[in-house]
NUMI-68904 format. One record per residue: residue in one letter; residue number from 0; x, y, z of N, C-alpha, C, O in turn. Coordinates in pm, 1 decimal. Example, Ala and Ser with C-alpha at 12.3 -4.5 7.8 and 13.67 -1.06 7.14 Angstrom:
<atoms>
> a 0 1319.0 -569.0 780.0 1230.0 -450.0 780.0 1320.0 -330.0 780.0 1423.6 -331.9 846.5 $
> s 1 1285.0 -225.0 708.0 1367.0 -106.0 714.0 1290.0 3.0 787.0 1340.9 113.8 803.9 $
</atoms>
This chain:
<atoms>
> x 0 11620.5 11258.7 3352.4 11656.3 11393.6 3313.2 11533.6 11483.3 3324.3 11422.6 11441.7 3291.2 $
> x 1 11553.1 11602.4 3369.4 11442.8 11697.1 3385.3 11418.5 11771.3 3254.3 11504.4 11775.8 3166.3 $
> x 2 11300.6 11828.6 3244.0 11268.8 11909.6 3126.5 11286.6 12057.5 3156.3 11233.5 12142.4 3084.7 $
> x 3 11359.8 12088.3 3260.2 11376.8 12226.5 3303.8 11463.9 12305.1 3206.4 11569.4 12258.0 3163.9 $
> x 4 11418.7 12425.0 3171.8 11499.0 12518.0 3094.2 11502.4 12649.2 3171.7 11422.1 12670.2 3262.7 $
> x 5 11593.4 12735.4 3136.4 11605.0 12864.1 3204.9 11599.1 12975.8 3102.9 11646.8 12962.1 2990.2 $
> x 6 11539.3 13087.3 3144.5 11537.7 13206.5 3061.0 11556.6 13328.3 3149.7 11511.8 13330.0 3264.3 $
> x 7 11623.5 13430.8 3096.1 11642.8 13553.2 3174.3 11508.8 13617.2 3211.5 11410.0 13605.1 3139.2 $
> x 8 11508.4 13684.1 3323.9 11389.9 13756.0 3369.1 11380.4 13888.2 3294.3 11480.1 13958.0 3275.9 $
> x 9 11261.8 13920.7 3252.3 11230.9 14050.0 3191.7 11141.6 14122.3 3292.7 11021.7 14095.3 3300.2 $
> x 10 11199.7 14214.2 3370.5 11125.8 14275.2 3481.4 10993.7 14340.7 3441.6 10894.5 14321.3 3511.9 $
> x 11 10987.3 14416.9 3333.1 10856.7 14475.5 3300.5 10747.8 14369.9 3278.1 10632.2 14390.3 3315.1 $
> x 12 10784.9 14259.3 3218.5 10688.1 14152.8 3191.0 10669.2 14060.4 3310.4 10558.0 14013.9 3335.6 $
> x 13 10776.5 14033.2 3384.0 10776.3 13926.6 3484.2 10769.5 13973.6 3628.4 10770.6 13890.8 3719.5 $
> x 14 10762.6 14103.3 3651.9 10771.5 14156.7 3787.3 10672.9 14096.1 3885.6 10711.3 14062.5 3997.6 $
> x 15 10546.8 14081.3 3846.6 10446.5 14027.0 3938.8 10480.6 13884.6 3981.3 10465.0 13848.8 4098.0 $
> x 16 10527.2 13803.2 3886.2 10562.5 13664.9 3919.5 10687.7 13660.1 4006.4 10695.3 13579.0 4098.7 $
> x 17 10784.8 13744.7 3978.6 10904.5 13752.3 4062.8 10863.6 13783.8 4206.3 10909.3 13718.4 4300.1 $
> x 18 10777.6 13884.0 4223.3 10732.7 13921.3 4357.6 10661.9 13803.7 4425.2 10686.3 13775.4 4542.5 $
> x 19 10575.5 13736.3 4352.1 10504.3 13621.4 4410.6 10602.1 13514.3 4458.9 10588.2 13462.8 4569.8 $
> x 20 10700.7 13481.0 4376.0 10797.7 13378.6 4412.7 10881.4 13421.6 4533.3 10898.9 13344.2 4627.4 $
> x 21 10932.6 13543.8 4530.8 11020.2 13589.5 4639.1 10940.3 13607.3 4768.5 10992.1 13581.7 4877.2 $
> x 22 10816.9 13650.3 4757.7 10731.2 13660.9 4876.5 10718.1 13523.1 4944.2 10720.2 13513.7 5066.9 $
> x 23 10704.6 13417.7 4864.5 10694.9 13282.9 4922.0 10827.8 13239.9 4985.0 10828.2 13174.6 5089.3 $
> x 24 10940.3 13276.1 4922.5 11070.8 13246.2 4981.7 11078.7 13307.7 5121.4 11120.6 13241.3 5216.2 $
> x 25 11039.2 13432.3 5134.2 11042.6 13500.7 5263.5 10947.6 13434.7 5362.7 10982.3 13420.5 5480.0 $
> x 26 10829.9 13394.4 5319.1 10733.9 13329.6 5409.5 10787.9 13195.7 5459.4 10770.3 13161.8 5576.4 $
> x 27 10853.1 13119.9 5372.3 10910.3 12991.3 5412.4 11027.5 13008.4 5508.5 11048.5 12926.5 5597.9 $
> x 28 11102.7 13115.2 5488.7 11225.6 13134.0 5565.6 11208.8 13220.5 5689.4 11282.4 13203.6 5786.6 $
> x 29 11115.1 13311.3 5687.8 11104.4 13406.5 5798.3 10961.5 13408.8 5852.0 10923.3 13323.6 5932.2 $
> x 30 10883.9 13505.4 5807.9 10743.6 13511.4 5846.6 10666.9 13575.3 5731.7 10726.3 13631.8 5639.8 $
> x 31 10536.1 13565.9 5737.6 10453.9 13613.5 5626.8 10462.2 13763.2 5602.9 10429.4 13808.9 5493.4 $
> x 32 10504.9 13840.9 5701.3 10505.7 13987.0 5688.2 10641.9 14046.9 5654.7 10649.6 14165.2 5621.3 $
> x 33 10748.3 13969.4 5662.5 10881.2 14027.4 5645.3 10901.8 14087.6 5506.8 10959.4 14195.6 5494.0 $
> x 34 10855.4 14019.1 5404.1 10871.1 14072.4 5269.3 10805.1 14210.0 5259.9 10864.7 14304.0 5207.4 $
> x 35 10683.5 14221.8 5310.1 10611.1 14349.2 5306.2 10683.3 14456.3 5386.2 10692.8 14571.0 5342.6 $
> x 36 10734.9 14419.1 5504.4 10807.5 14516.9 5586.5 10931.8 14568.5 5514.2 10962.4 14687.5 5521.4 $
> x 37 11002.5 14481.3 5445.7 11127.7 14521.8 5380.7 11108.2 14586.8 5244.1 11185.5 14674.6 5205.9 $
> x 38 11005.4 14544.3 5170.2 10994.5 14587.6 5030.7 10862.6 14654.6 4994.1 10843.0 14693.7 4879.0 $
> x 39 10772.1 14668.3 5090.7 10643.0 14730.5 5063.9 10538.3 14628.1 5024.8 10570.7 14519.0 4977.8 $
> x 40 10414.1 14663.8 5044.3 10302.3 14572.1 5017.5 10297.3 14529.4 4870.8 10258.6 14416.7 4839.9 $
> x 41 10336.3 14619.3 4781.0 10332.3 14586.3 4639.1 10462.8 14524.7 4588.0 10470.4 14485.6 4471.5 $
> x 42 10565.5 14515.5 4673.1 10693.6 14457.7 4633.0 10779.5 14549.0 4547.6 10882.1 14506.0 4495.0 $
> x 43 10739.0 14674.6 4533.0 10813.7 14767.2 4447.3 10958.0 14784.5 4493.6 11047.7 14801.6 4411.0 $
> x 44 10981.3 14780.3 4623.7 11117.4 14793.1 4674.6 11206.3 14677.9 4629.5 11324.3 14697.8 4600.7 $
> x 45 11150.0 14557.6 4623.3 11227.6 14443.0 4576.2 11258.6 14458.8 4427.4 11371.6 14436.4 4384.2 $
> x 46 11158.1 14497.3 4350.0 11181.9 14513.6 4205.9 11286.1 14621.0 4178.7 11366.2 14607.9 4086.1 $
> x 47 11285.7 14726.1 4258.1 11386.5 14831.3 4243.9 11525.8 14775.4 4274.7 11621.3 14801.0 4201.3 $
> x 48 11536.5 14699.4 4383.4 11664.3 14636.7 4418.2 11710.1 14543.8 4305.7 11826.5 14546.6 4265.7 $
> x 49 11617.6 14461.2 4254.8 11652.6 14365.5 4150.5 11690.3 14436.7 4020.5 11781.5 14392.9 3950.4 $
> x 50 11622.5 14543.5 3988.6 11655.9 14620.9 3869.3 11799.9 14672.0 3877.4 11872.9 14670.0 3778.3 $
> x 51 11839.8 14717.4 3995.6 11977.5 14761.3 4014.7 12077.0 14648.5 3995.6 12182.9 14668.9 3936.3 $
> x 52 12044.8 14530.7 4044.7 12133.0 14414.7 4027.3 12145.1 14379.8 3879.6 12254.8 14356.7 3828.7 $
> x 53 12031.5 14376.4 3811.8 12032.1 14331.7 3672.6 12094.1 14434.5 3578.7 12134.0 14400.2 3467.4 $
> x 54 12102.6 14559.9 3622.1 12170.0 14661.8 3541.2 12316.4 14624.7 3522.6 12374.8 14653.2 3418.1 $
> x 55 12375.9 14561.6 3622.8 12515.1 14518.6 3613.9 12533.6 14394.1 3529.7 12633.8 14380.9 3459.5 $
> x 56 12437.7 14302.4 3536.0 12446.7 14177.2 3460.6 12307.9 14114.3 3452.3 12264.3 14050.2 3548.0 $
> x 57 12237.8 14130.9 3340.7 12102.6 14076.4 3328.3 12095.1 13924.8 3342.7 11988.5 13870.4 3371.5 $
> x 58 12207.6 13856.2 3322.9 12207.8 13710.2 3332.5 12205.4 13660.2 3476.4 12200.0 13539.3 3499.2 $
> x 59 12209.4 13751.3 3574.3 12210.0 13707.7 3713.9 12077.0 13649.3 3759.1 12073.7 13576.5 3858.4 $
> x 60 11968.6 13678.1 3690.7 11836.6 13629.3 3732.8 11771.0 13552.3 3619.5 11762.9 13600.3 3506.4 $
> x 61 11724.2 13432.4 3651.2 11658.6 13348.2 3551.4 11537.0 13279.9 3611.1 11534.5 13243.1 3728.5 $
> x 62 11436.4 13264.0 3526.5 11323.5 13179.2 3560.9 11356.2 13037.0 3519.2 11419.4 13014.4 3415.9 $
> x 63 11313.2 12942.2 3599.2 11318.3 12801.8 3563.5 11183.3 12767.9 3501.1 11077.9 12794.7 3558.8 $
> x 64 11188.5 12709.2 3383.4 11066.1 12678.3 3309.2 11050.1 12528.0 3293.9 11146.2 12456.3 3265.9 $
> x 65 10929.2 12482.1 3312.3 10892.3 12343.0 3287.9 10785.6 12347.0 3179.4 10671.9 12387.2 3204.0 $
> x 66 10823.7 12304.9 3059.0 10729.6 12310.3 2948.8 10683.1 12451.3 2916.9 10569.5 12470.1 2873.3 $
> x 67 10768.1 12550.0 2937.7 10733.9 12687.3 2909.1 10670.4 12762.7 3024.3 10655.9 12884.7 3016.9 $
> x 68 10632.2 12693.4 3130.4 10570.9 12758.3 3246.8 10676.8 12785.2 3353.3 10755.0 12696.7 3388.2 $
> x 69 10678.5 12909.1 3404.9 10774.4 12944.4 3509.7 10737.8 12871.7 3638.2 10628.1 12888.0 3691.8 $
> x 70 10833.0 12790.1 3687.0 10811.2 12714.0 3810.4 10919.1 12742.8 3913.9 10915.6 12687.6 4023.9 $
> x 71 11014.8 12828.8 3880.0 11122.8 12856.9 3973.1 11199.3 12980.7 3934.2 11176.8 13041.6 3829.6 $
> x 72 11291.1 13015.7 4023.0 11369.6 13138.3 4008.7 11507.0 13114.2 4069.8 11519.0 13051.8 4175.2 $
> x 73 11609.3 13163.5 4003.4 11744.3 13161.7 4059.2 11807.0 13297.5 4034.1 11798.7 13352.2 3924.1 $
> x 74 11870.0 13351.3 4138.1 11935.7 13482.0 4130.4 12074.0 13468.5 4192.0 12088.0 13433.4 4309.2 $
> x 75 12175.8 13496.7 4111.8 12314.5 13486.7 4156.4 12383.7 13620.6 4142.1 12329.8 13713.0 4081.1 $
> x 76 12502.5 13630.9 4197.9 12581.0 13752.8 4184.6 12705.6 13746.5 4270.0 12755.1 13638.7 4302.7 $
> x 77 12755.7 13864.1 4305.8 12875.0 13877.2 4388.6 12830.8 13896.3 4532.3 12733.6 13966.8 4559.5 $
> x 78 12902.8 13832.9 4624.6 12874.8 13851.0 4766.1 12921.7 13989.5 4807.4 13037.7 14024.8 4786.2 $
> x 79 12832.4 14068.1 4866.2 12860.5 14208.7 4895.6 12979.8 14229.2 4988.6 13052.6 14327.5 4974.7 $
> x 80 13000.3 14138.7 5082.1 13106.0 14159.0 5182.3 13241.4 14102.2 5139.8 13342.5 14129.0 5204.7 $
> x 81 13244.6 14024.6 5032.4 13369.4 13964.6 4986.4 13359.4 13943.9 4835.5 13300.0 13845.8 4790.8 $
> x 82 13416.1 14034.1 4756.8 13402.5 14024.4 4611.8 13465.3 13899.5 4551.0 13446.0 13873.2 4432.2 $
> x 83 13539.4 13822.4 4628.9 13596.0 13698.2 4577.4 13494.9 13583.0 4581.9 13518.8 13476.8 4524.4 $
> x 84 13382.5 13604.4 4650.0 13280.9 13499.8 4663.9 13161.8 13527.8 4573.3 13113.8 13640.8 4564.5 $
> x 85 13114.7 13422.7 4506.0 12986.9 13431.2 4438.4 12876.5 13413.5 4540.8 12901.0 13363.6 4650.6 $
> x 86 12756.0 13453.8 4506.3 12645.6 13445.9 4601.8 12519.2 13402.4 4530.3 12488.7 13449.1 4420.5 $
> x 87 12446.8 13313.0 4593.7 12314.6 13274.1 4544.6 12214.4 13349.2 4631.0 12194.0 13316.1 4747.8 $
> x 88 12152.8 13449.9 4572.3 12055.2 13531.5 4644.5 11922.9 13458.4 4661.5 11858.4 13469.2 4765.8 $
> x 89 11882.6 13384.5 4559.5 11752.8 13317.3 4564.9 11756.4 13187.4 4487.4 11800.7 13181.9 4372.7 $
> x 90 11708.8 13083.5 4552.8 11665.7 12960.1 4487.3 11517.7 12949.5 4521.2 11480.2 12964.5 4637.6 $
> x 91 11434.0 12924.5 4423.3 11292.8 12903.7 4451.9 11235.2 12806.3 4350.8 11261.1 12815.1 4230.8 $
> x 92 11156.5 12713.3 4402.6 11074.8 12626.1 4319.0 10932.9 12627.9 4372.5 10911.1 12618.3 4493.3 $
> x 93 10836.2 12640.3 4282.0 10696.2 12633.6 4320.1 10668.3 12495.6 4379.6 10730.9 12397.7 4339.0 $
> x 94 10576.6 12486.2 4474.0 10548.9 12357.4 4539.3 10525.2 12242.8 4440.7 10572.7 12131.6 4463.6 $
> x 95 10453.6 12268.0 4333.0 10423.8 12160.9 4236.7 10546.7 12115.8 4157.8 10542.6 12011.7 4092.3 $
> x 96 10655.2 12192.0 4162.8 10776.8 12157.1 4089.5 10880.7 12087.7 4177.2 10982.7 12040.5 4127.2 $
> x 97 10855.4 12081.5 4305.9 10953.0 12022.1 4398.6 10950.8 11870.0 4389.1 10848.8 11809.4 4356.3 $
> x 98 11066.6 11809.7 4418.9 11077.6 11664.4 4417.6 11089.5 11604.5 4279.2 11071.1 11484.0 4262.1 $
> x 99 11119.7 11686.2 4180.6 11129.0 11638.1 4042.2 11269.1 11656.7 3983.4 11287.6 11643.0 3862.5 $
> x 100 11368.0 11687.7 4068.3 11504.1 11705.8 4021.1 11534.8 11847.0 3974.3 11646.8 11875.2 3931.9 $
> x 101 11436.7 11935.8 3981.4 11457.8 12072.3 3935.9 11550.8 12149.9 4028.2 11625.5 12236.2 3982.2 $
> x 102 11547.3 12120.5 4157.3 11637.2 12187.6 4251.2 11782.2 12161.6 4215.2 11865.3 12252.3 4219.9 $
> x 103 11812.5 12037.5 4179.2 11948.2 12004.2 4138.1 11986.6 12082.5 4012.9 12098.9 12131.3 4001.0 $
> x 104 11892.3 12093.9 3920.2 11919.9 12168.9 3797.4 11943.6 12316.9 3828.0 12031.6 12378.9 3768.1 $
> x 105 11866.3 12374.0 3920.3 11888.4 12513.7 3959.0 12026.1 12531.5 4021.5 12096.6 12627.9 3991.7 $
> x 106 12064.3 12437.6 4108.7 12195.5 12447.1 4173.4 12306.8 12435.2 4069.8 12404.8 12509.4 4075.7 $
> x 107 12292.6 12343.4 3975.5 12393.8 12329.3 3870.5 12402.4 12456.3 3786.1 12511.9 12499.4 3749.8 $
> x 108 12288.5 12515.8 3755.1 12287.5 12641.2 3678.8 12358.8 12752.4 3756.4 12441.5 12824.6 3700.8 $
> x 109 12326.2 12765.3 3884.6 12387.8 12869.4 3967.6 12538.7 12849.7 3975.4 12614.2 12946.0 3962.2 $
> x 110 12583.4 12726.5 3996.8 12727.4 12701.9 4005.7 12795.3 12731.2 3872.6 12904.7 12787.6 3870.6 $
> x 111 12732.9 12694.2 3762.1 12791.8 12722.2 3630.6 12800.1 12872.8 3605.9 12900.1 12921.8 3553.5 $
> x 112 12695.3 12946.0 3643.6 12695.2 13091.5 3624.8 12804.5 13156.7 3708.0 12875.1 13244.8 3659.0 $
> x 113 12819.3 13115.0 3831.9 12922.0 13173.5 3919.2 13062.4 13131.6 3874.2 13155.7 13211.8 3877.1 $
> x 114 13075.9 13008.3 3833.7 13204.9 12959.5 3783.2 13245.3 13038.6 3658.5 13361.9 13075.1 3643.4 $
> x 115 13149.0 13065.3 3568.9 13178.0 13140.9 3446.5 13223.0 13283.2 3477.0 13294.2 13344.3 3397.3 $
> x 116 13182.1 13335.8 3591.1 13223.9 13470.7 3631.0 13354.6 13467.4 3710.4 13402.7 13571.6 3754.9 $
> x 117 13412.6 13347.3 3728.3 13542.1 13335.1 3792.4 13541.1 13312.0 3942.1 13646.4 13316.6 4005.7 $
> x 118 13425.0 13287.2 3999.6 13418.5 13262.1 4144.2 13453.5 13116.5 4173.9 13393.3 13025.1 4117.5 $
> x 119 13550.2 13095.2 4262.1 13589.0 12959.9 4301.5 13496.6 12904.6 4408.9 13480.6 12783.1 4420.4 $
> x 120 13434.8 12993.8 4488.7 13345.5 12952.8 4597.2 13216.4 13031.4 4588.2 13212.5 13145.2 4541.5 $
> x 121 13110.0 12965.6 4635.2 12978.9 13029.8 4639.4 12926.3 13027.1 4781.6 12959.1 12938.2 4860.2 $
> x 122 12843.9 13126.4 4813.1 12782.6 13136.4 4945.5 12634.0 13161.7 4926.4 12591.0 13217.9 4825.7 $
> x 123 12557.0 13119.1 5024.8 12415.1 13151.7 5031.0 12375.6 13165.1 5177.0 12450.0 13126.3 5267.0 $
> x 124 12258.0 13220.5 5198.7 12201.2 13233.6 5332.8 12079.1 13143.6 5340.0 12004.0 13130.8 5243.2 $
> x 125 12060.0 13081.6 5455.6 11940.8 12999.0 5474.8 11893.6 13014.5 5618.5 11973.5 13015.2 5712.1 $
> x 126 11762.9 13026.9 5634.1 11705.4 13034.1 5768.4 11715.1 12896.8 5833.1 11682.7 12795.3 5771.4 $
> x 127 11759.7 12894.9 5957.2 11774.7 12767.1 6028.1 11642.4 12693.2 6040.1 11641.2 12570.6 6050.8 $
> x 128 11531.2 12765.5 6038.5 11401.0 12699.4 6049.0 11357.6 12635.6 5917.4 11262.3 12557.6 5915.9 $
> x 129 11424.8 12666.8 5807.8 11390.1 12610.1 5678.1 11466.3 12478.7 5659.5 11559.1 12469.1 5579.1 $
> x 130 11424.4 12378.6 5735.8 11495.2 12250.2 5737.2 11498.1 12180.2 5601.5 11601.5 12123.3 5566.4 $
> x 131 11389.5 12181.3 5523.2 11400.2 12116.9 5391.7 11509.5 12179.5 5304.8 11582.6 12108.1 5236.1 $
> x 132 11520.9 12311.9 5307.6 11625.9 12378.3 5229.1 11763.4 12340.6 5281.7 11854.0 12311.7 5203.4 $
> x 133 11780.0 12340.5 5413.2 11911.0 12305.8 5469.7 11951.4 12163.8 5431.5 12067.5 12139.2 5398.9 $
> x 134 11856.6 12070.0 5435.2 11887.5 11931.6 5395.3 11924.4 11924.6 5246.8 12019.2 11855.9 5208.7 $
> x 135 11849.0 11995.8 5164.5 11879.0 11998.0 5021.1 12020.0 12050.8 4997.0 12098.3 11990.1 4924.0 $
> x 136 12051.7 12164.8 5059.1 12183.9 12224.0 5038.0 12294.3 12129.1 5083.3 12396.0 12116.1 5015.2 $
> x 137 12276.3 12063.6 5195.4 12377.7 11969.4 5244.1 12397.9 11855.9 5143.4 12511.4 11816.3 5117.0 $
> x 138 12289.7 11803.8 5087.7 12300.9 11697.4 4986.2 12375.3 11745.6 4861.9 12438.7 11666.3 4792.4 $
> x 139 12367.5 11875.4 4834.3 12431.1 11931.7 4716.1 12573.1 11981.1 4743.7 12633.8 12045.0 4657.9 $
> x 140 12626.8 11951.9 4863.3 12765.3 11986.2 4893.6 12786.5 12118.5 4963.1 12900.7 12158.0 4986.3 $
> x 141 12678.6 12188.7 4997.2 12690.6 12313.2 5073.7 12719.5 12279.6 5218.6 12660.9 12186.3 5273.4 $
> x 142 12808.9 12354.2 5281.2 12844.7 12330.9 5421.4 12824.7 12459.6 5501.8 12855.6 12568.4 5453.2 $
> x 143 12773.4 12447.7 5624.1 12757.4 12567.3 5709.0 12893.0 12629.0 5739.8 12990.3 12558.4 5766.3 $
> x 144 12898.1 12763.2 5735.9 13022.5 12833.6 5769.0 13001.9 12936.1 5879.9 13094.8 13009.1 5914.5 $
> x 145 12881.8 12942.4 5935.8 12859.2 13031.5 6048.7 12731.5 13111.7 6036.0 12666.3 13113.4 5931.6 $
> x 146 12697.7 13178.2 6145.2 12574.5 13258.0 6145.8 12589.5 13384.1 6060.7 12699.3 13436.4 6041.7 $
> x 147 12477.8 13429.8 6011.4 12476.3 13558.1 5940.8 12456.7 13665.9 6046.2 12349.5 13673.6 6106.3 $
> x 148 12557.0 13749.1 6070.3 12553.4 13842.5 6183.4 12438.1 13942.4 6180.4 12389.9 13985.0 6285.3 $
> x 149 12394.1 13979.4 6061.2 12289.0 14080.2 6051.5 12147.2 14022.5 6053.0 12049.4 14097.2 6049.1 $
> x 150 12136.2 13888.0 6058.8 12004.0 13825.8 6057.3 12001.9 13706.6 6152.8 12043.2 13596.8 6115.4 $
> x 151 11954.8 13726.9 6274.3 11946.1 13614.9 6369.1 11861.5 13501.0 6311.2 11758.4 13523.5 6247.8 $
> x 152 11908.0 13379.1 6335.0 11836.8 13261.4 6286.3 11869.2 13224.2 6142.6 11807.8 13134.0 6085.7 $
> x 153 11966.6 13294.8 6083.7 12007.6 13267.6 5946.1 12155.7 13232.9 5947.5 12235.5 13297.3 6015.5 $
> x 154 12191.2 13129.1 5870.5 12331.8 13089.3 5860.7 12379.8 13103.4 5716.2 12301.0 13103.8 5621.7 $
> x 155 12511.2 13114.8 5703.0 12575.4 13109.9 5572.6 12617.0 12966.6 5545.8 12656.9 12893.3 5636.3 $
> x 156 12606.6 12928.2 5418.6 12659.5 12801.1 5371.5 12745.2 12831.9 5249.0 12719.2 12927.2 5175.6 $
> x 157 12848.4 12749.1 5228.3 12937.8 12767.6 5114.2 12967.8 12635.7 5049.1 12953.6 12529.1 5109.1 $
> x 158 13010.9 12645.3 4921.9 13064.7 12530.1 4851.2 13149.5 12576.9 4735.4 13133.5 12689.2 4687.6 $
> x 159 13240.0 12491.3 4689.8 13320.6 12527.0 4573.2 13233.8 12526.3 4446.7 13140.7 12446.6 4435.4 $
> x 160 13264.4 12614.6 4352.8 13190.1 12616.4 4227.5 13249.3 12521.0 4124.2 13184.4 12485.6 4025.8 $
> x 161 13373.0 12480.5 4148.3 13442.4 12397.3 4051.2 13532.1 12478.1 3958.2 13596.5 12421.5 3869.9 $
> x 162 13537.0 12609.2 3976.9 13624.7 12692.2 3893.1 13770.0 12656.8 3919.0 13809.5 12634.7 4033.4 $
> x 163 13848.0 12651.5 3815.4 13989.4 12626.2 3830.2 14024.1 12479.3 3846.3 14140.3 12445.6 3869.3 $
> x 164 13925.6 12391.4 3834.8 13955.2 12248.3 3848.2 13996.2 12188.5 3716.3 14024.8 12069.0 3708.9 $
</atoms>
């Protein structure tokens, strides 16, 4: 059993760490400059986007904590193109937290959060070059459902949340 706990993100307090984590997600999935191109060098554009998301439901974003230290991030919500689908915007674990079962705990948390909001299915995006993530998602029951039309080299994956079972 993991010692992972989750707590909601407090943007005024946690913004710098959120930016650091999401910047690494972008570097792993795309290139080192994409985050800066999309959200600015200071990440203010990302924090503004996230603030808008959390205004609707603050529980959509949580830090994963190991012994009180933030080692991961999960952000869920509604899929913009299909309101019947839940969406995992971000899964992130710091390198030192990987391989300890925390990824499974993050996935279980995300599915429970989406299931509680009534979503029967969840979707996420993954860069095809991020092979470790793709393997992890496949082990967790995520299946490819096609390319993401607005982002070459990125595919959608889906899985049932367990709602209604």
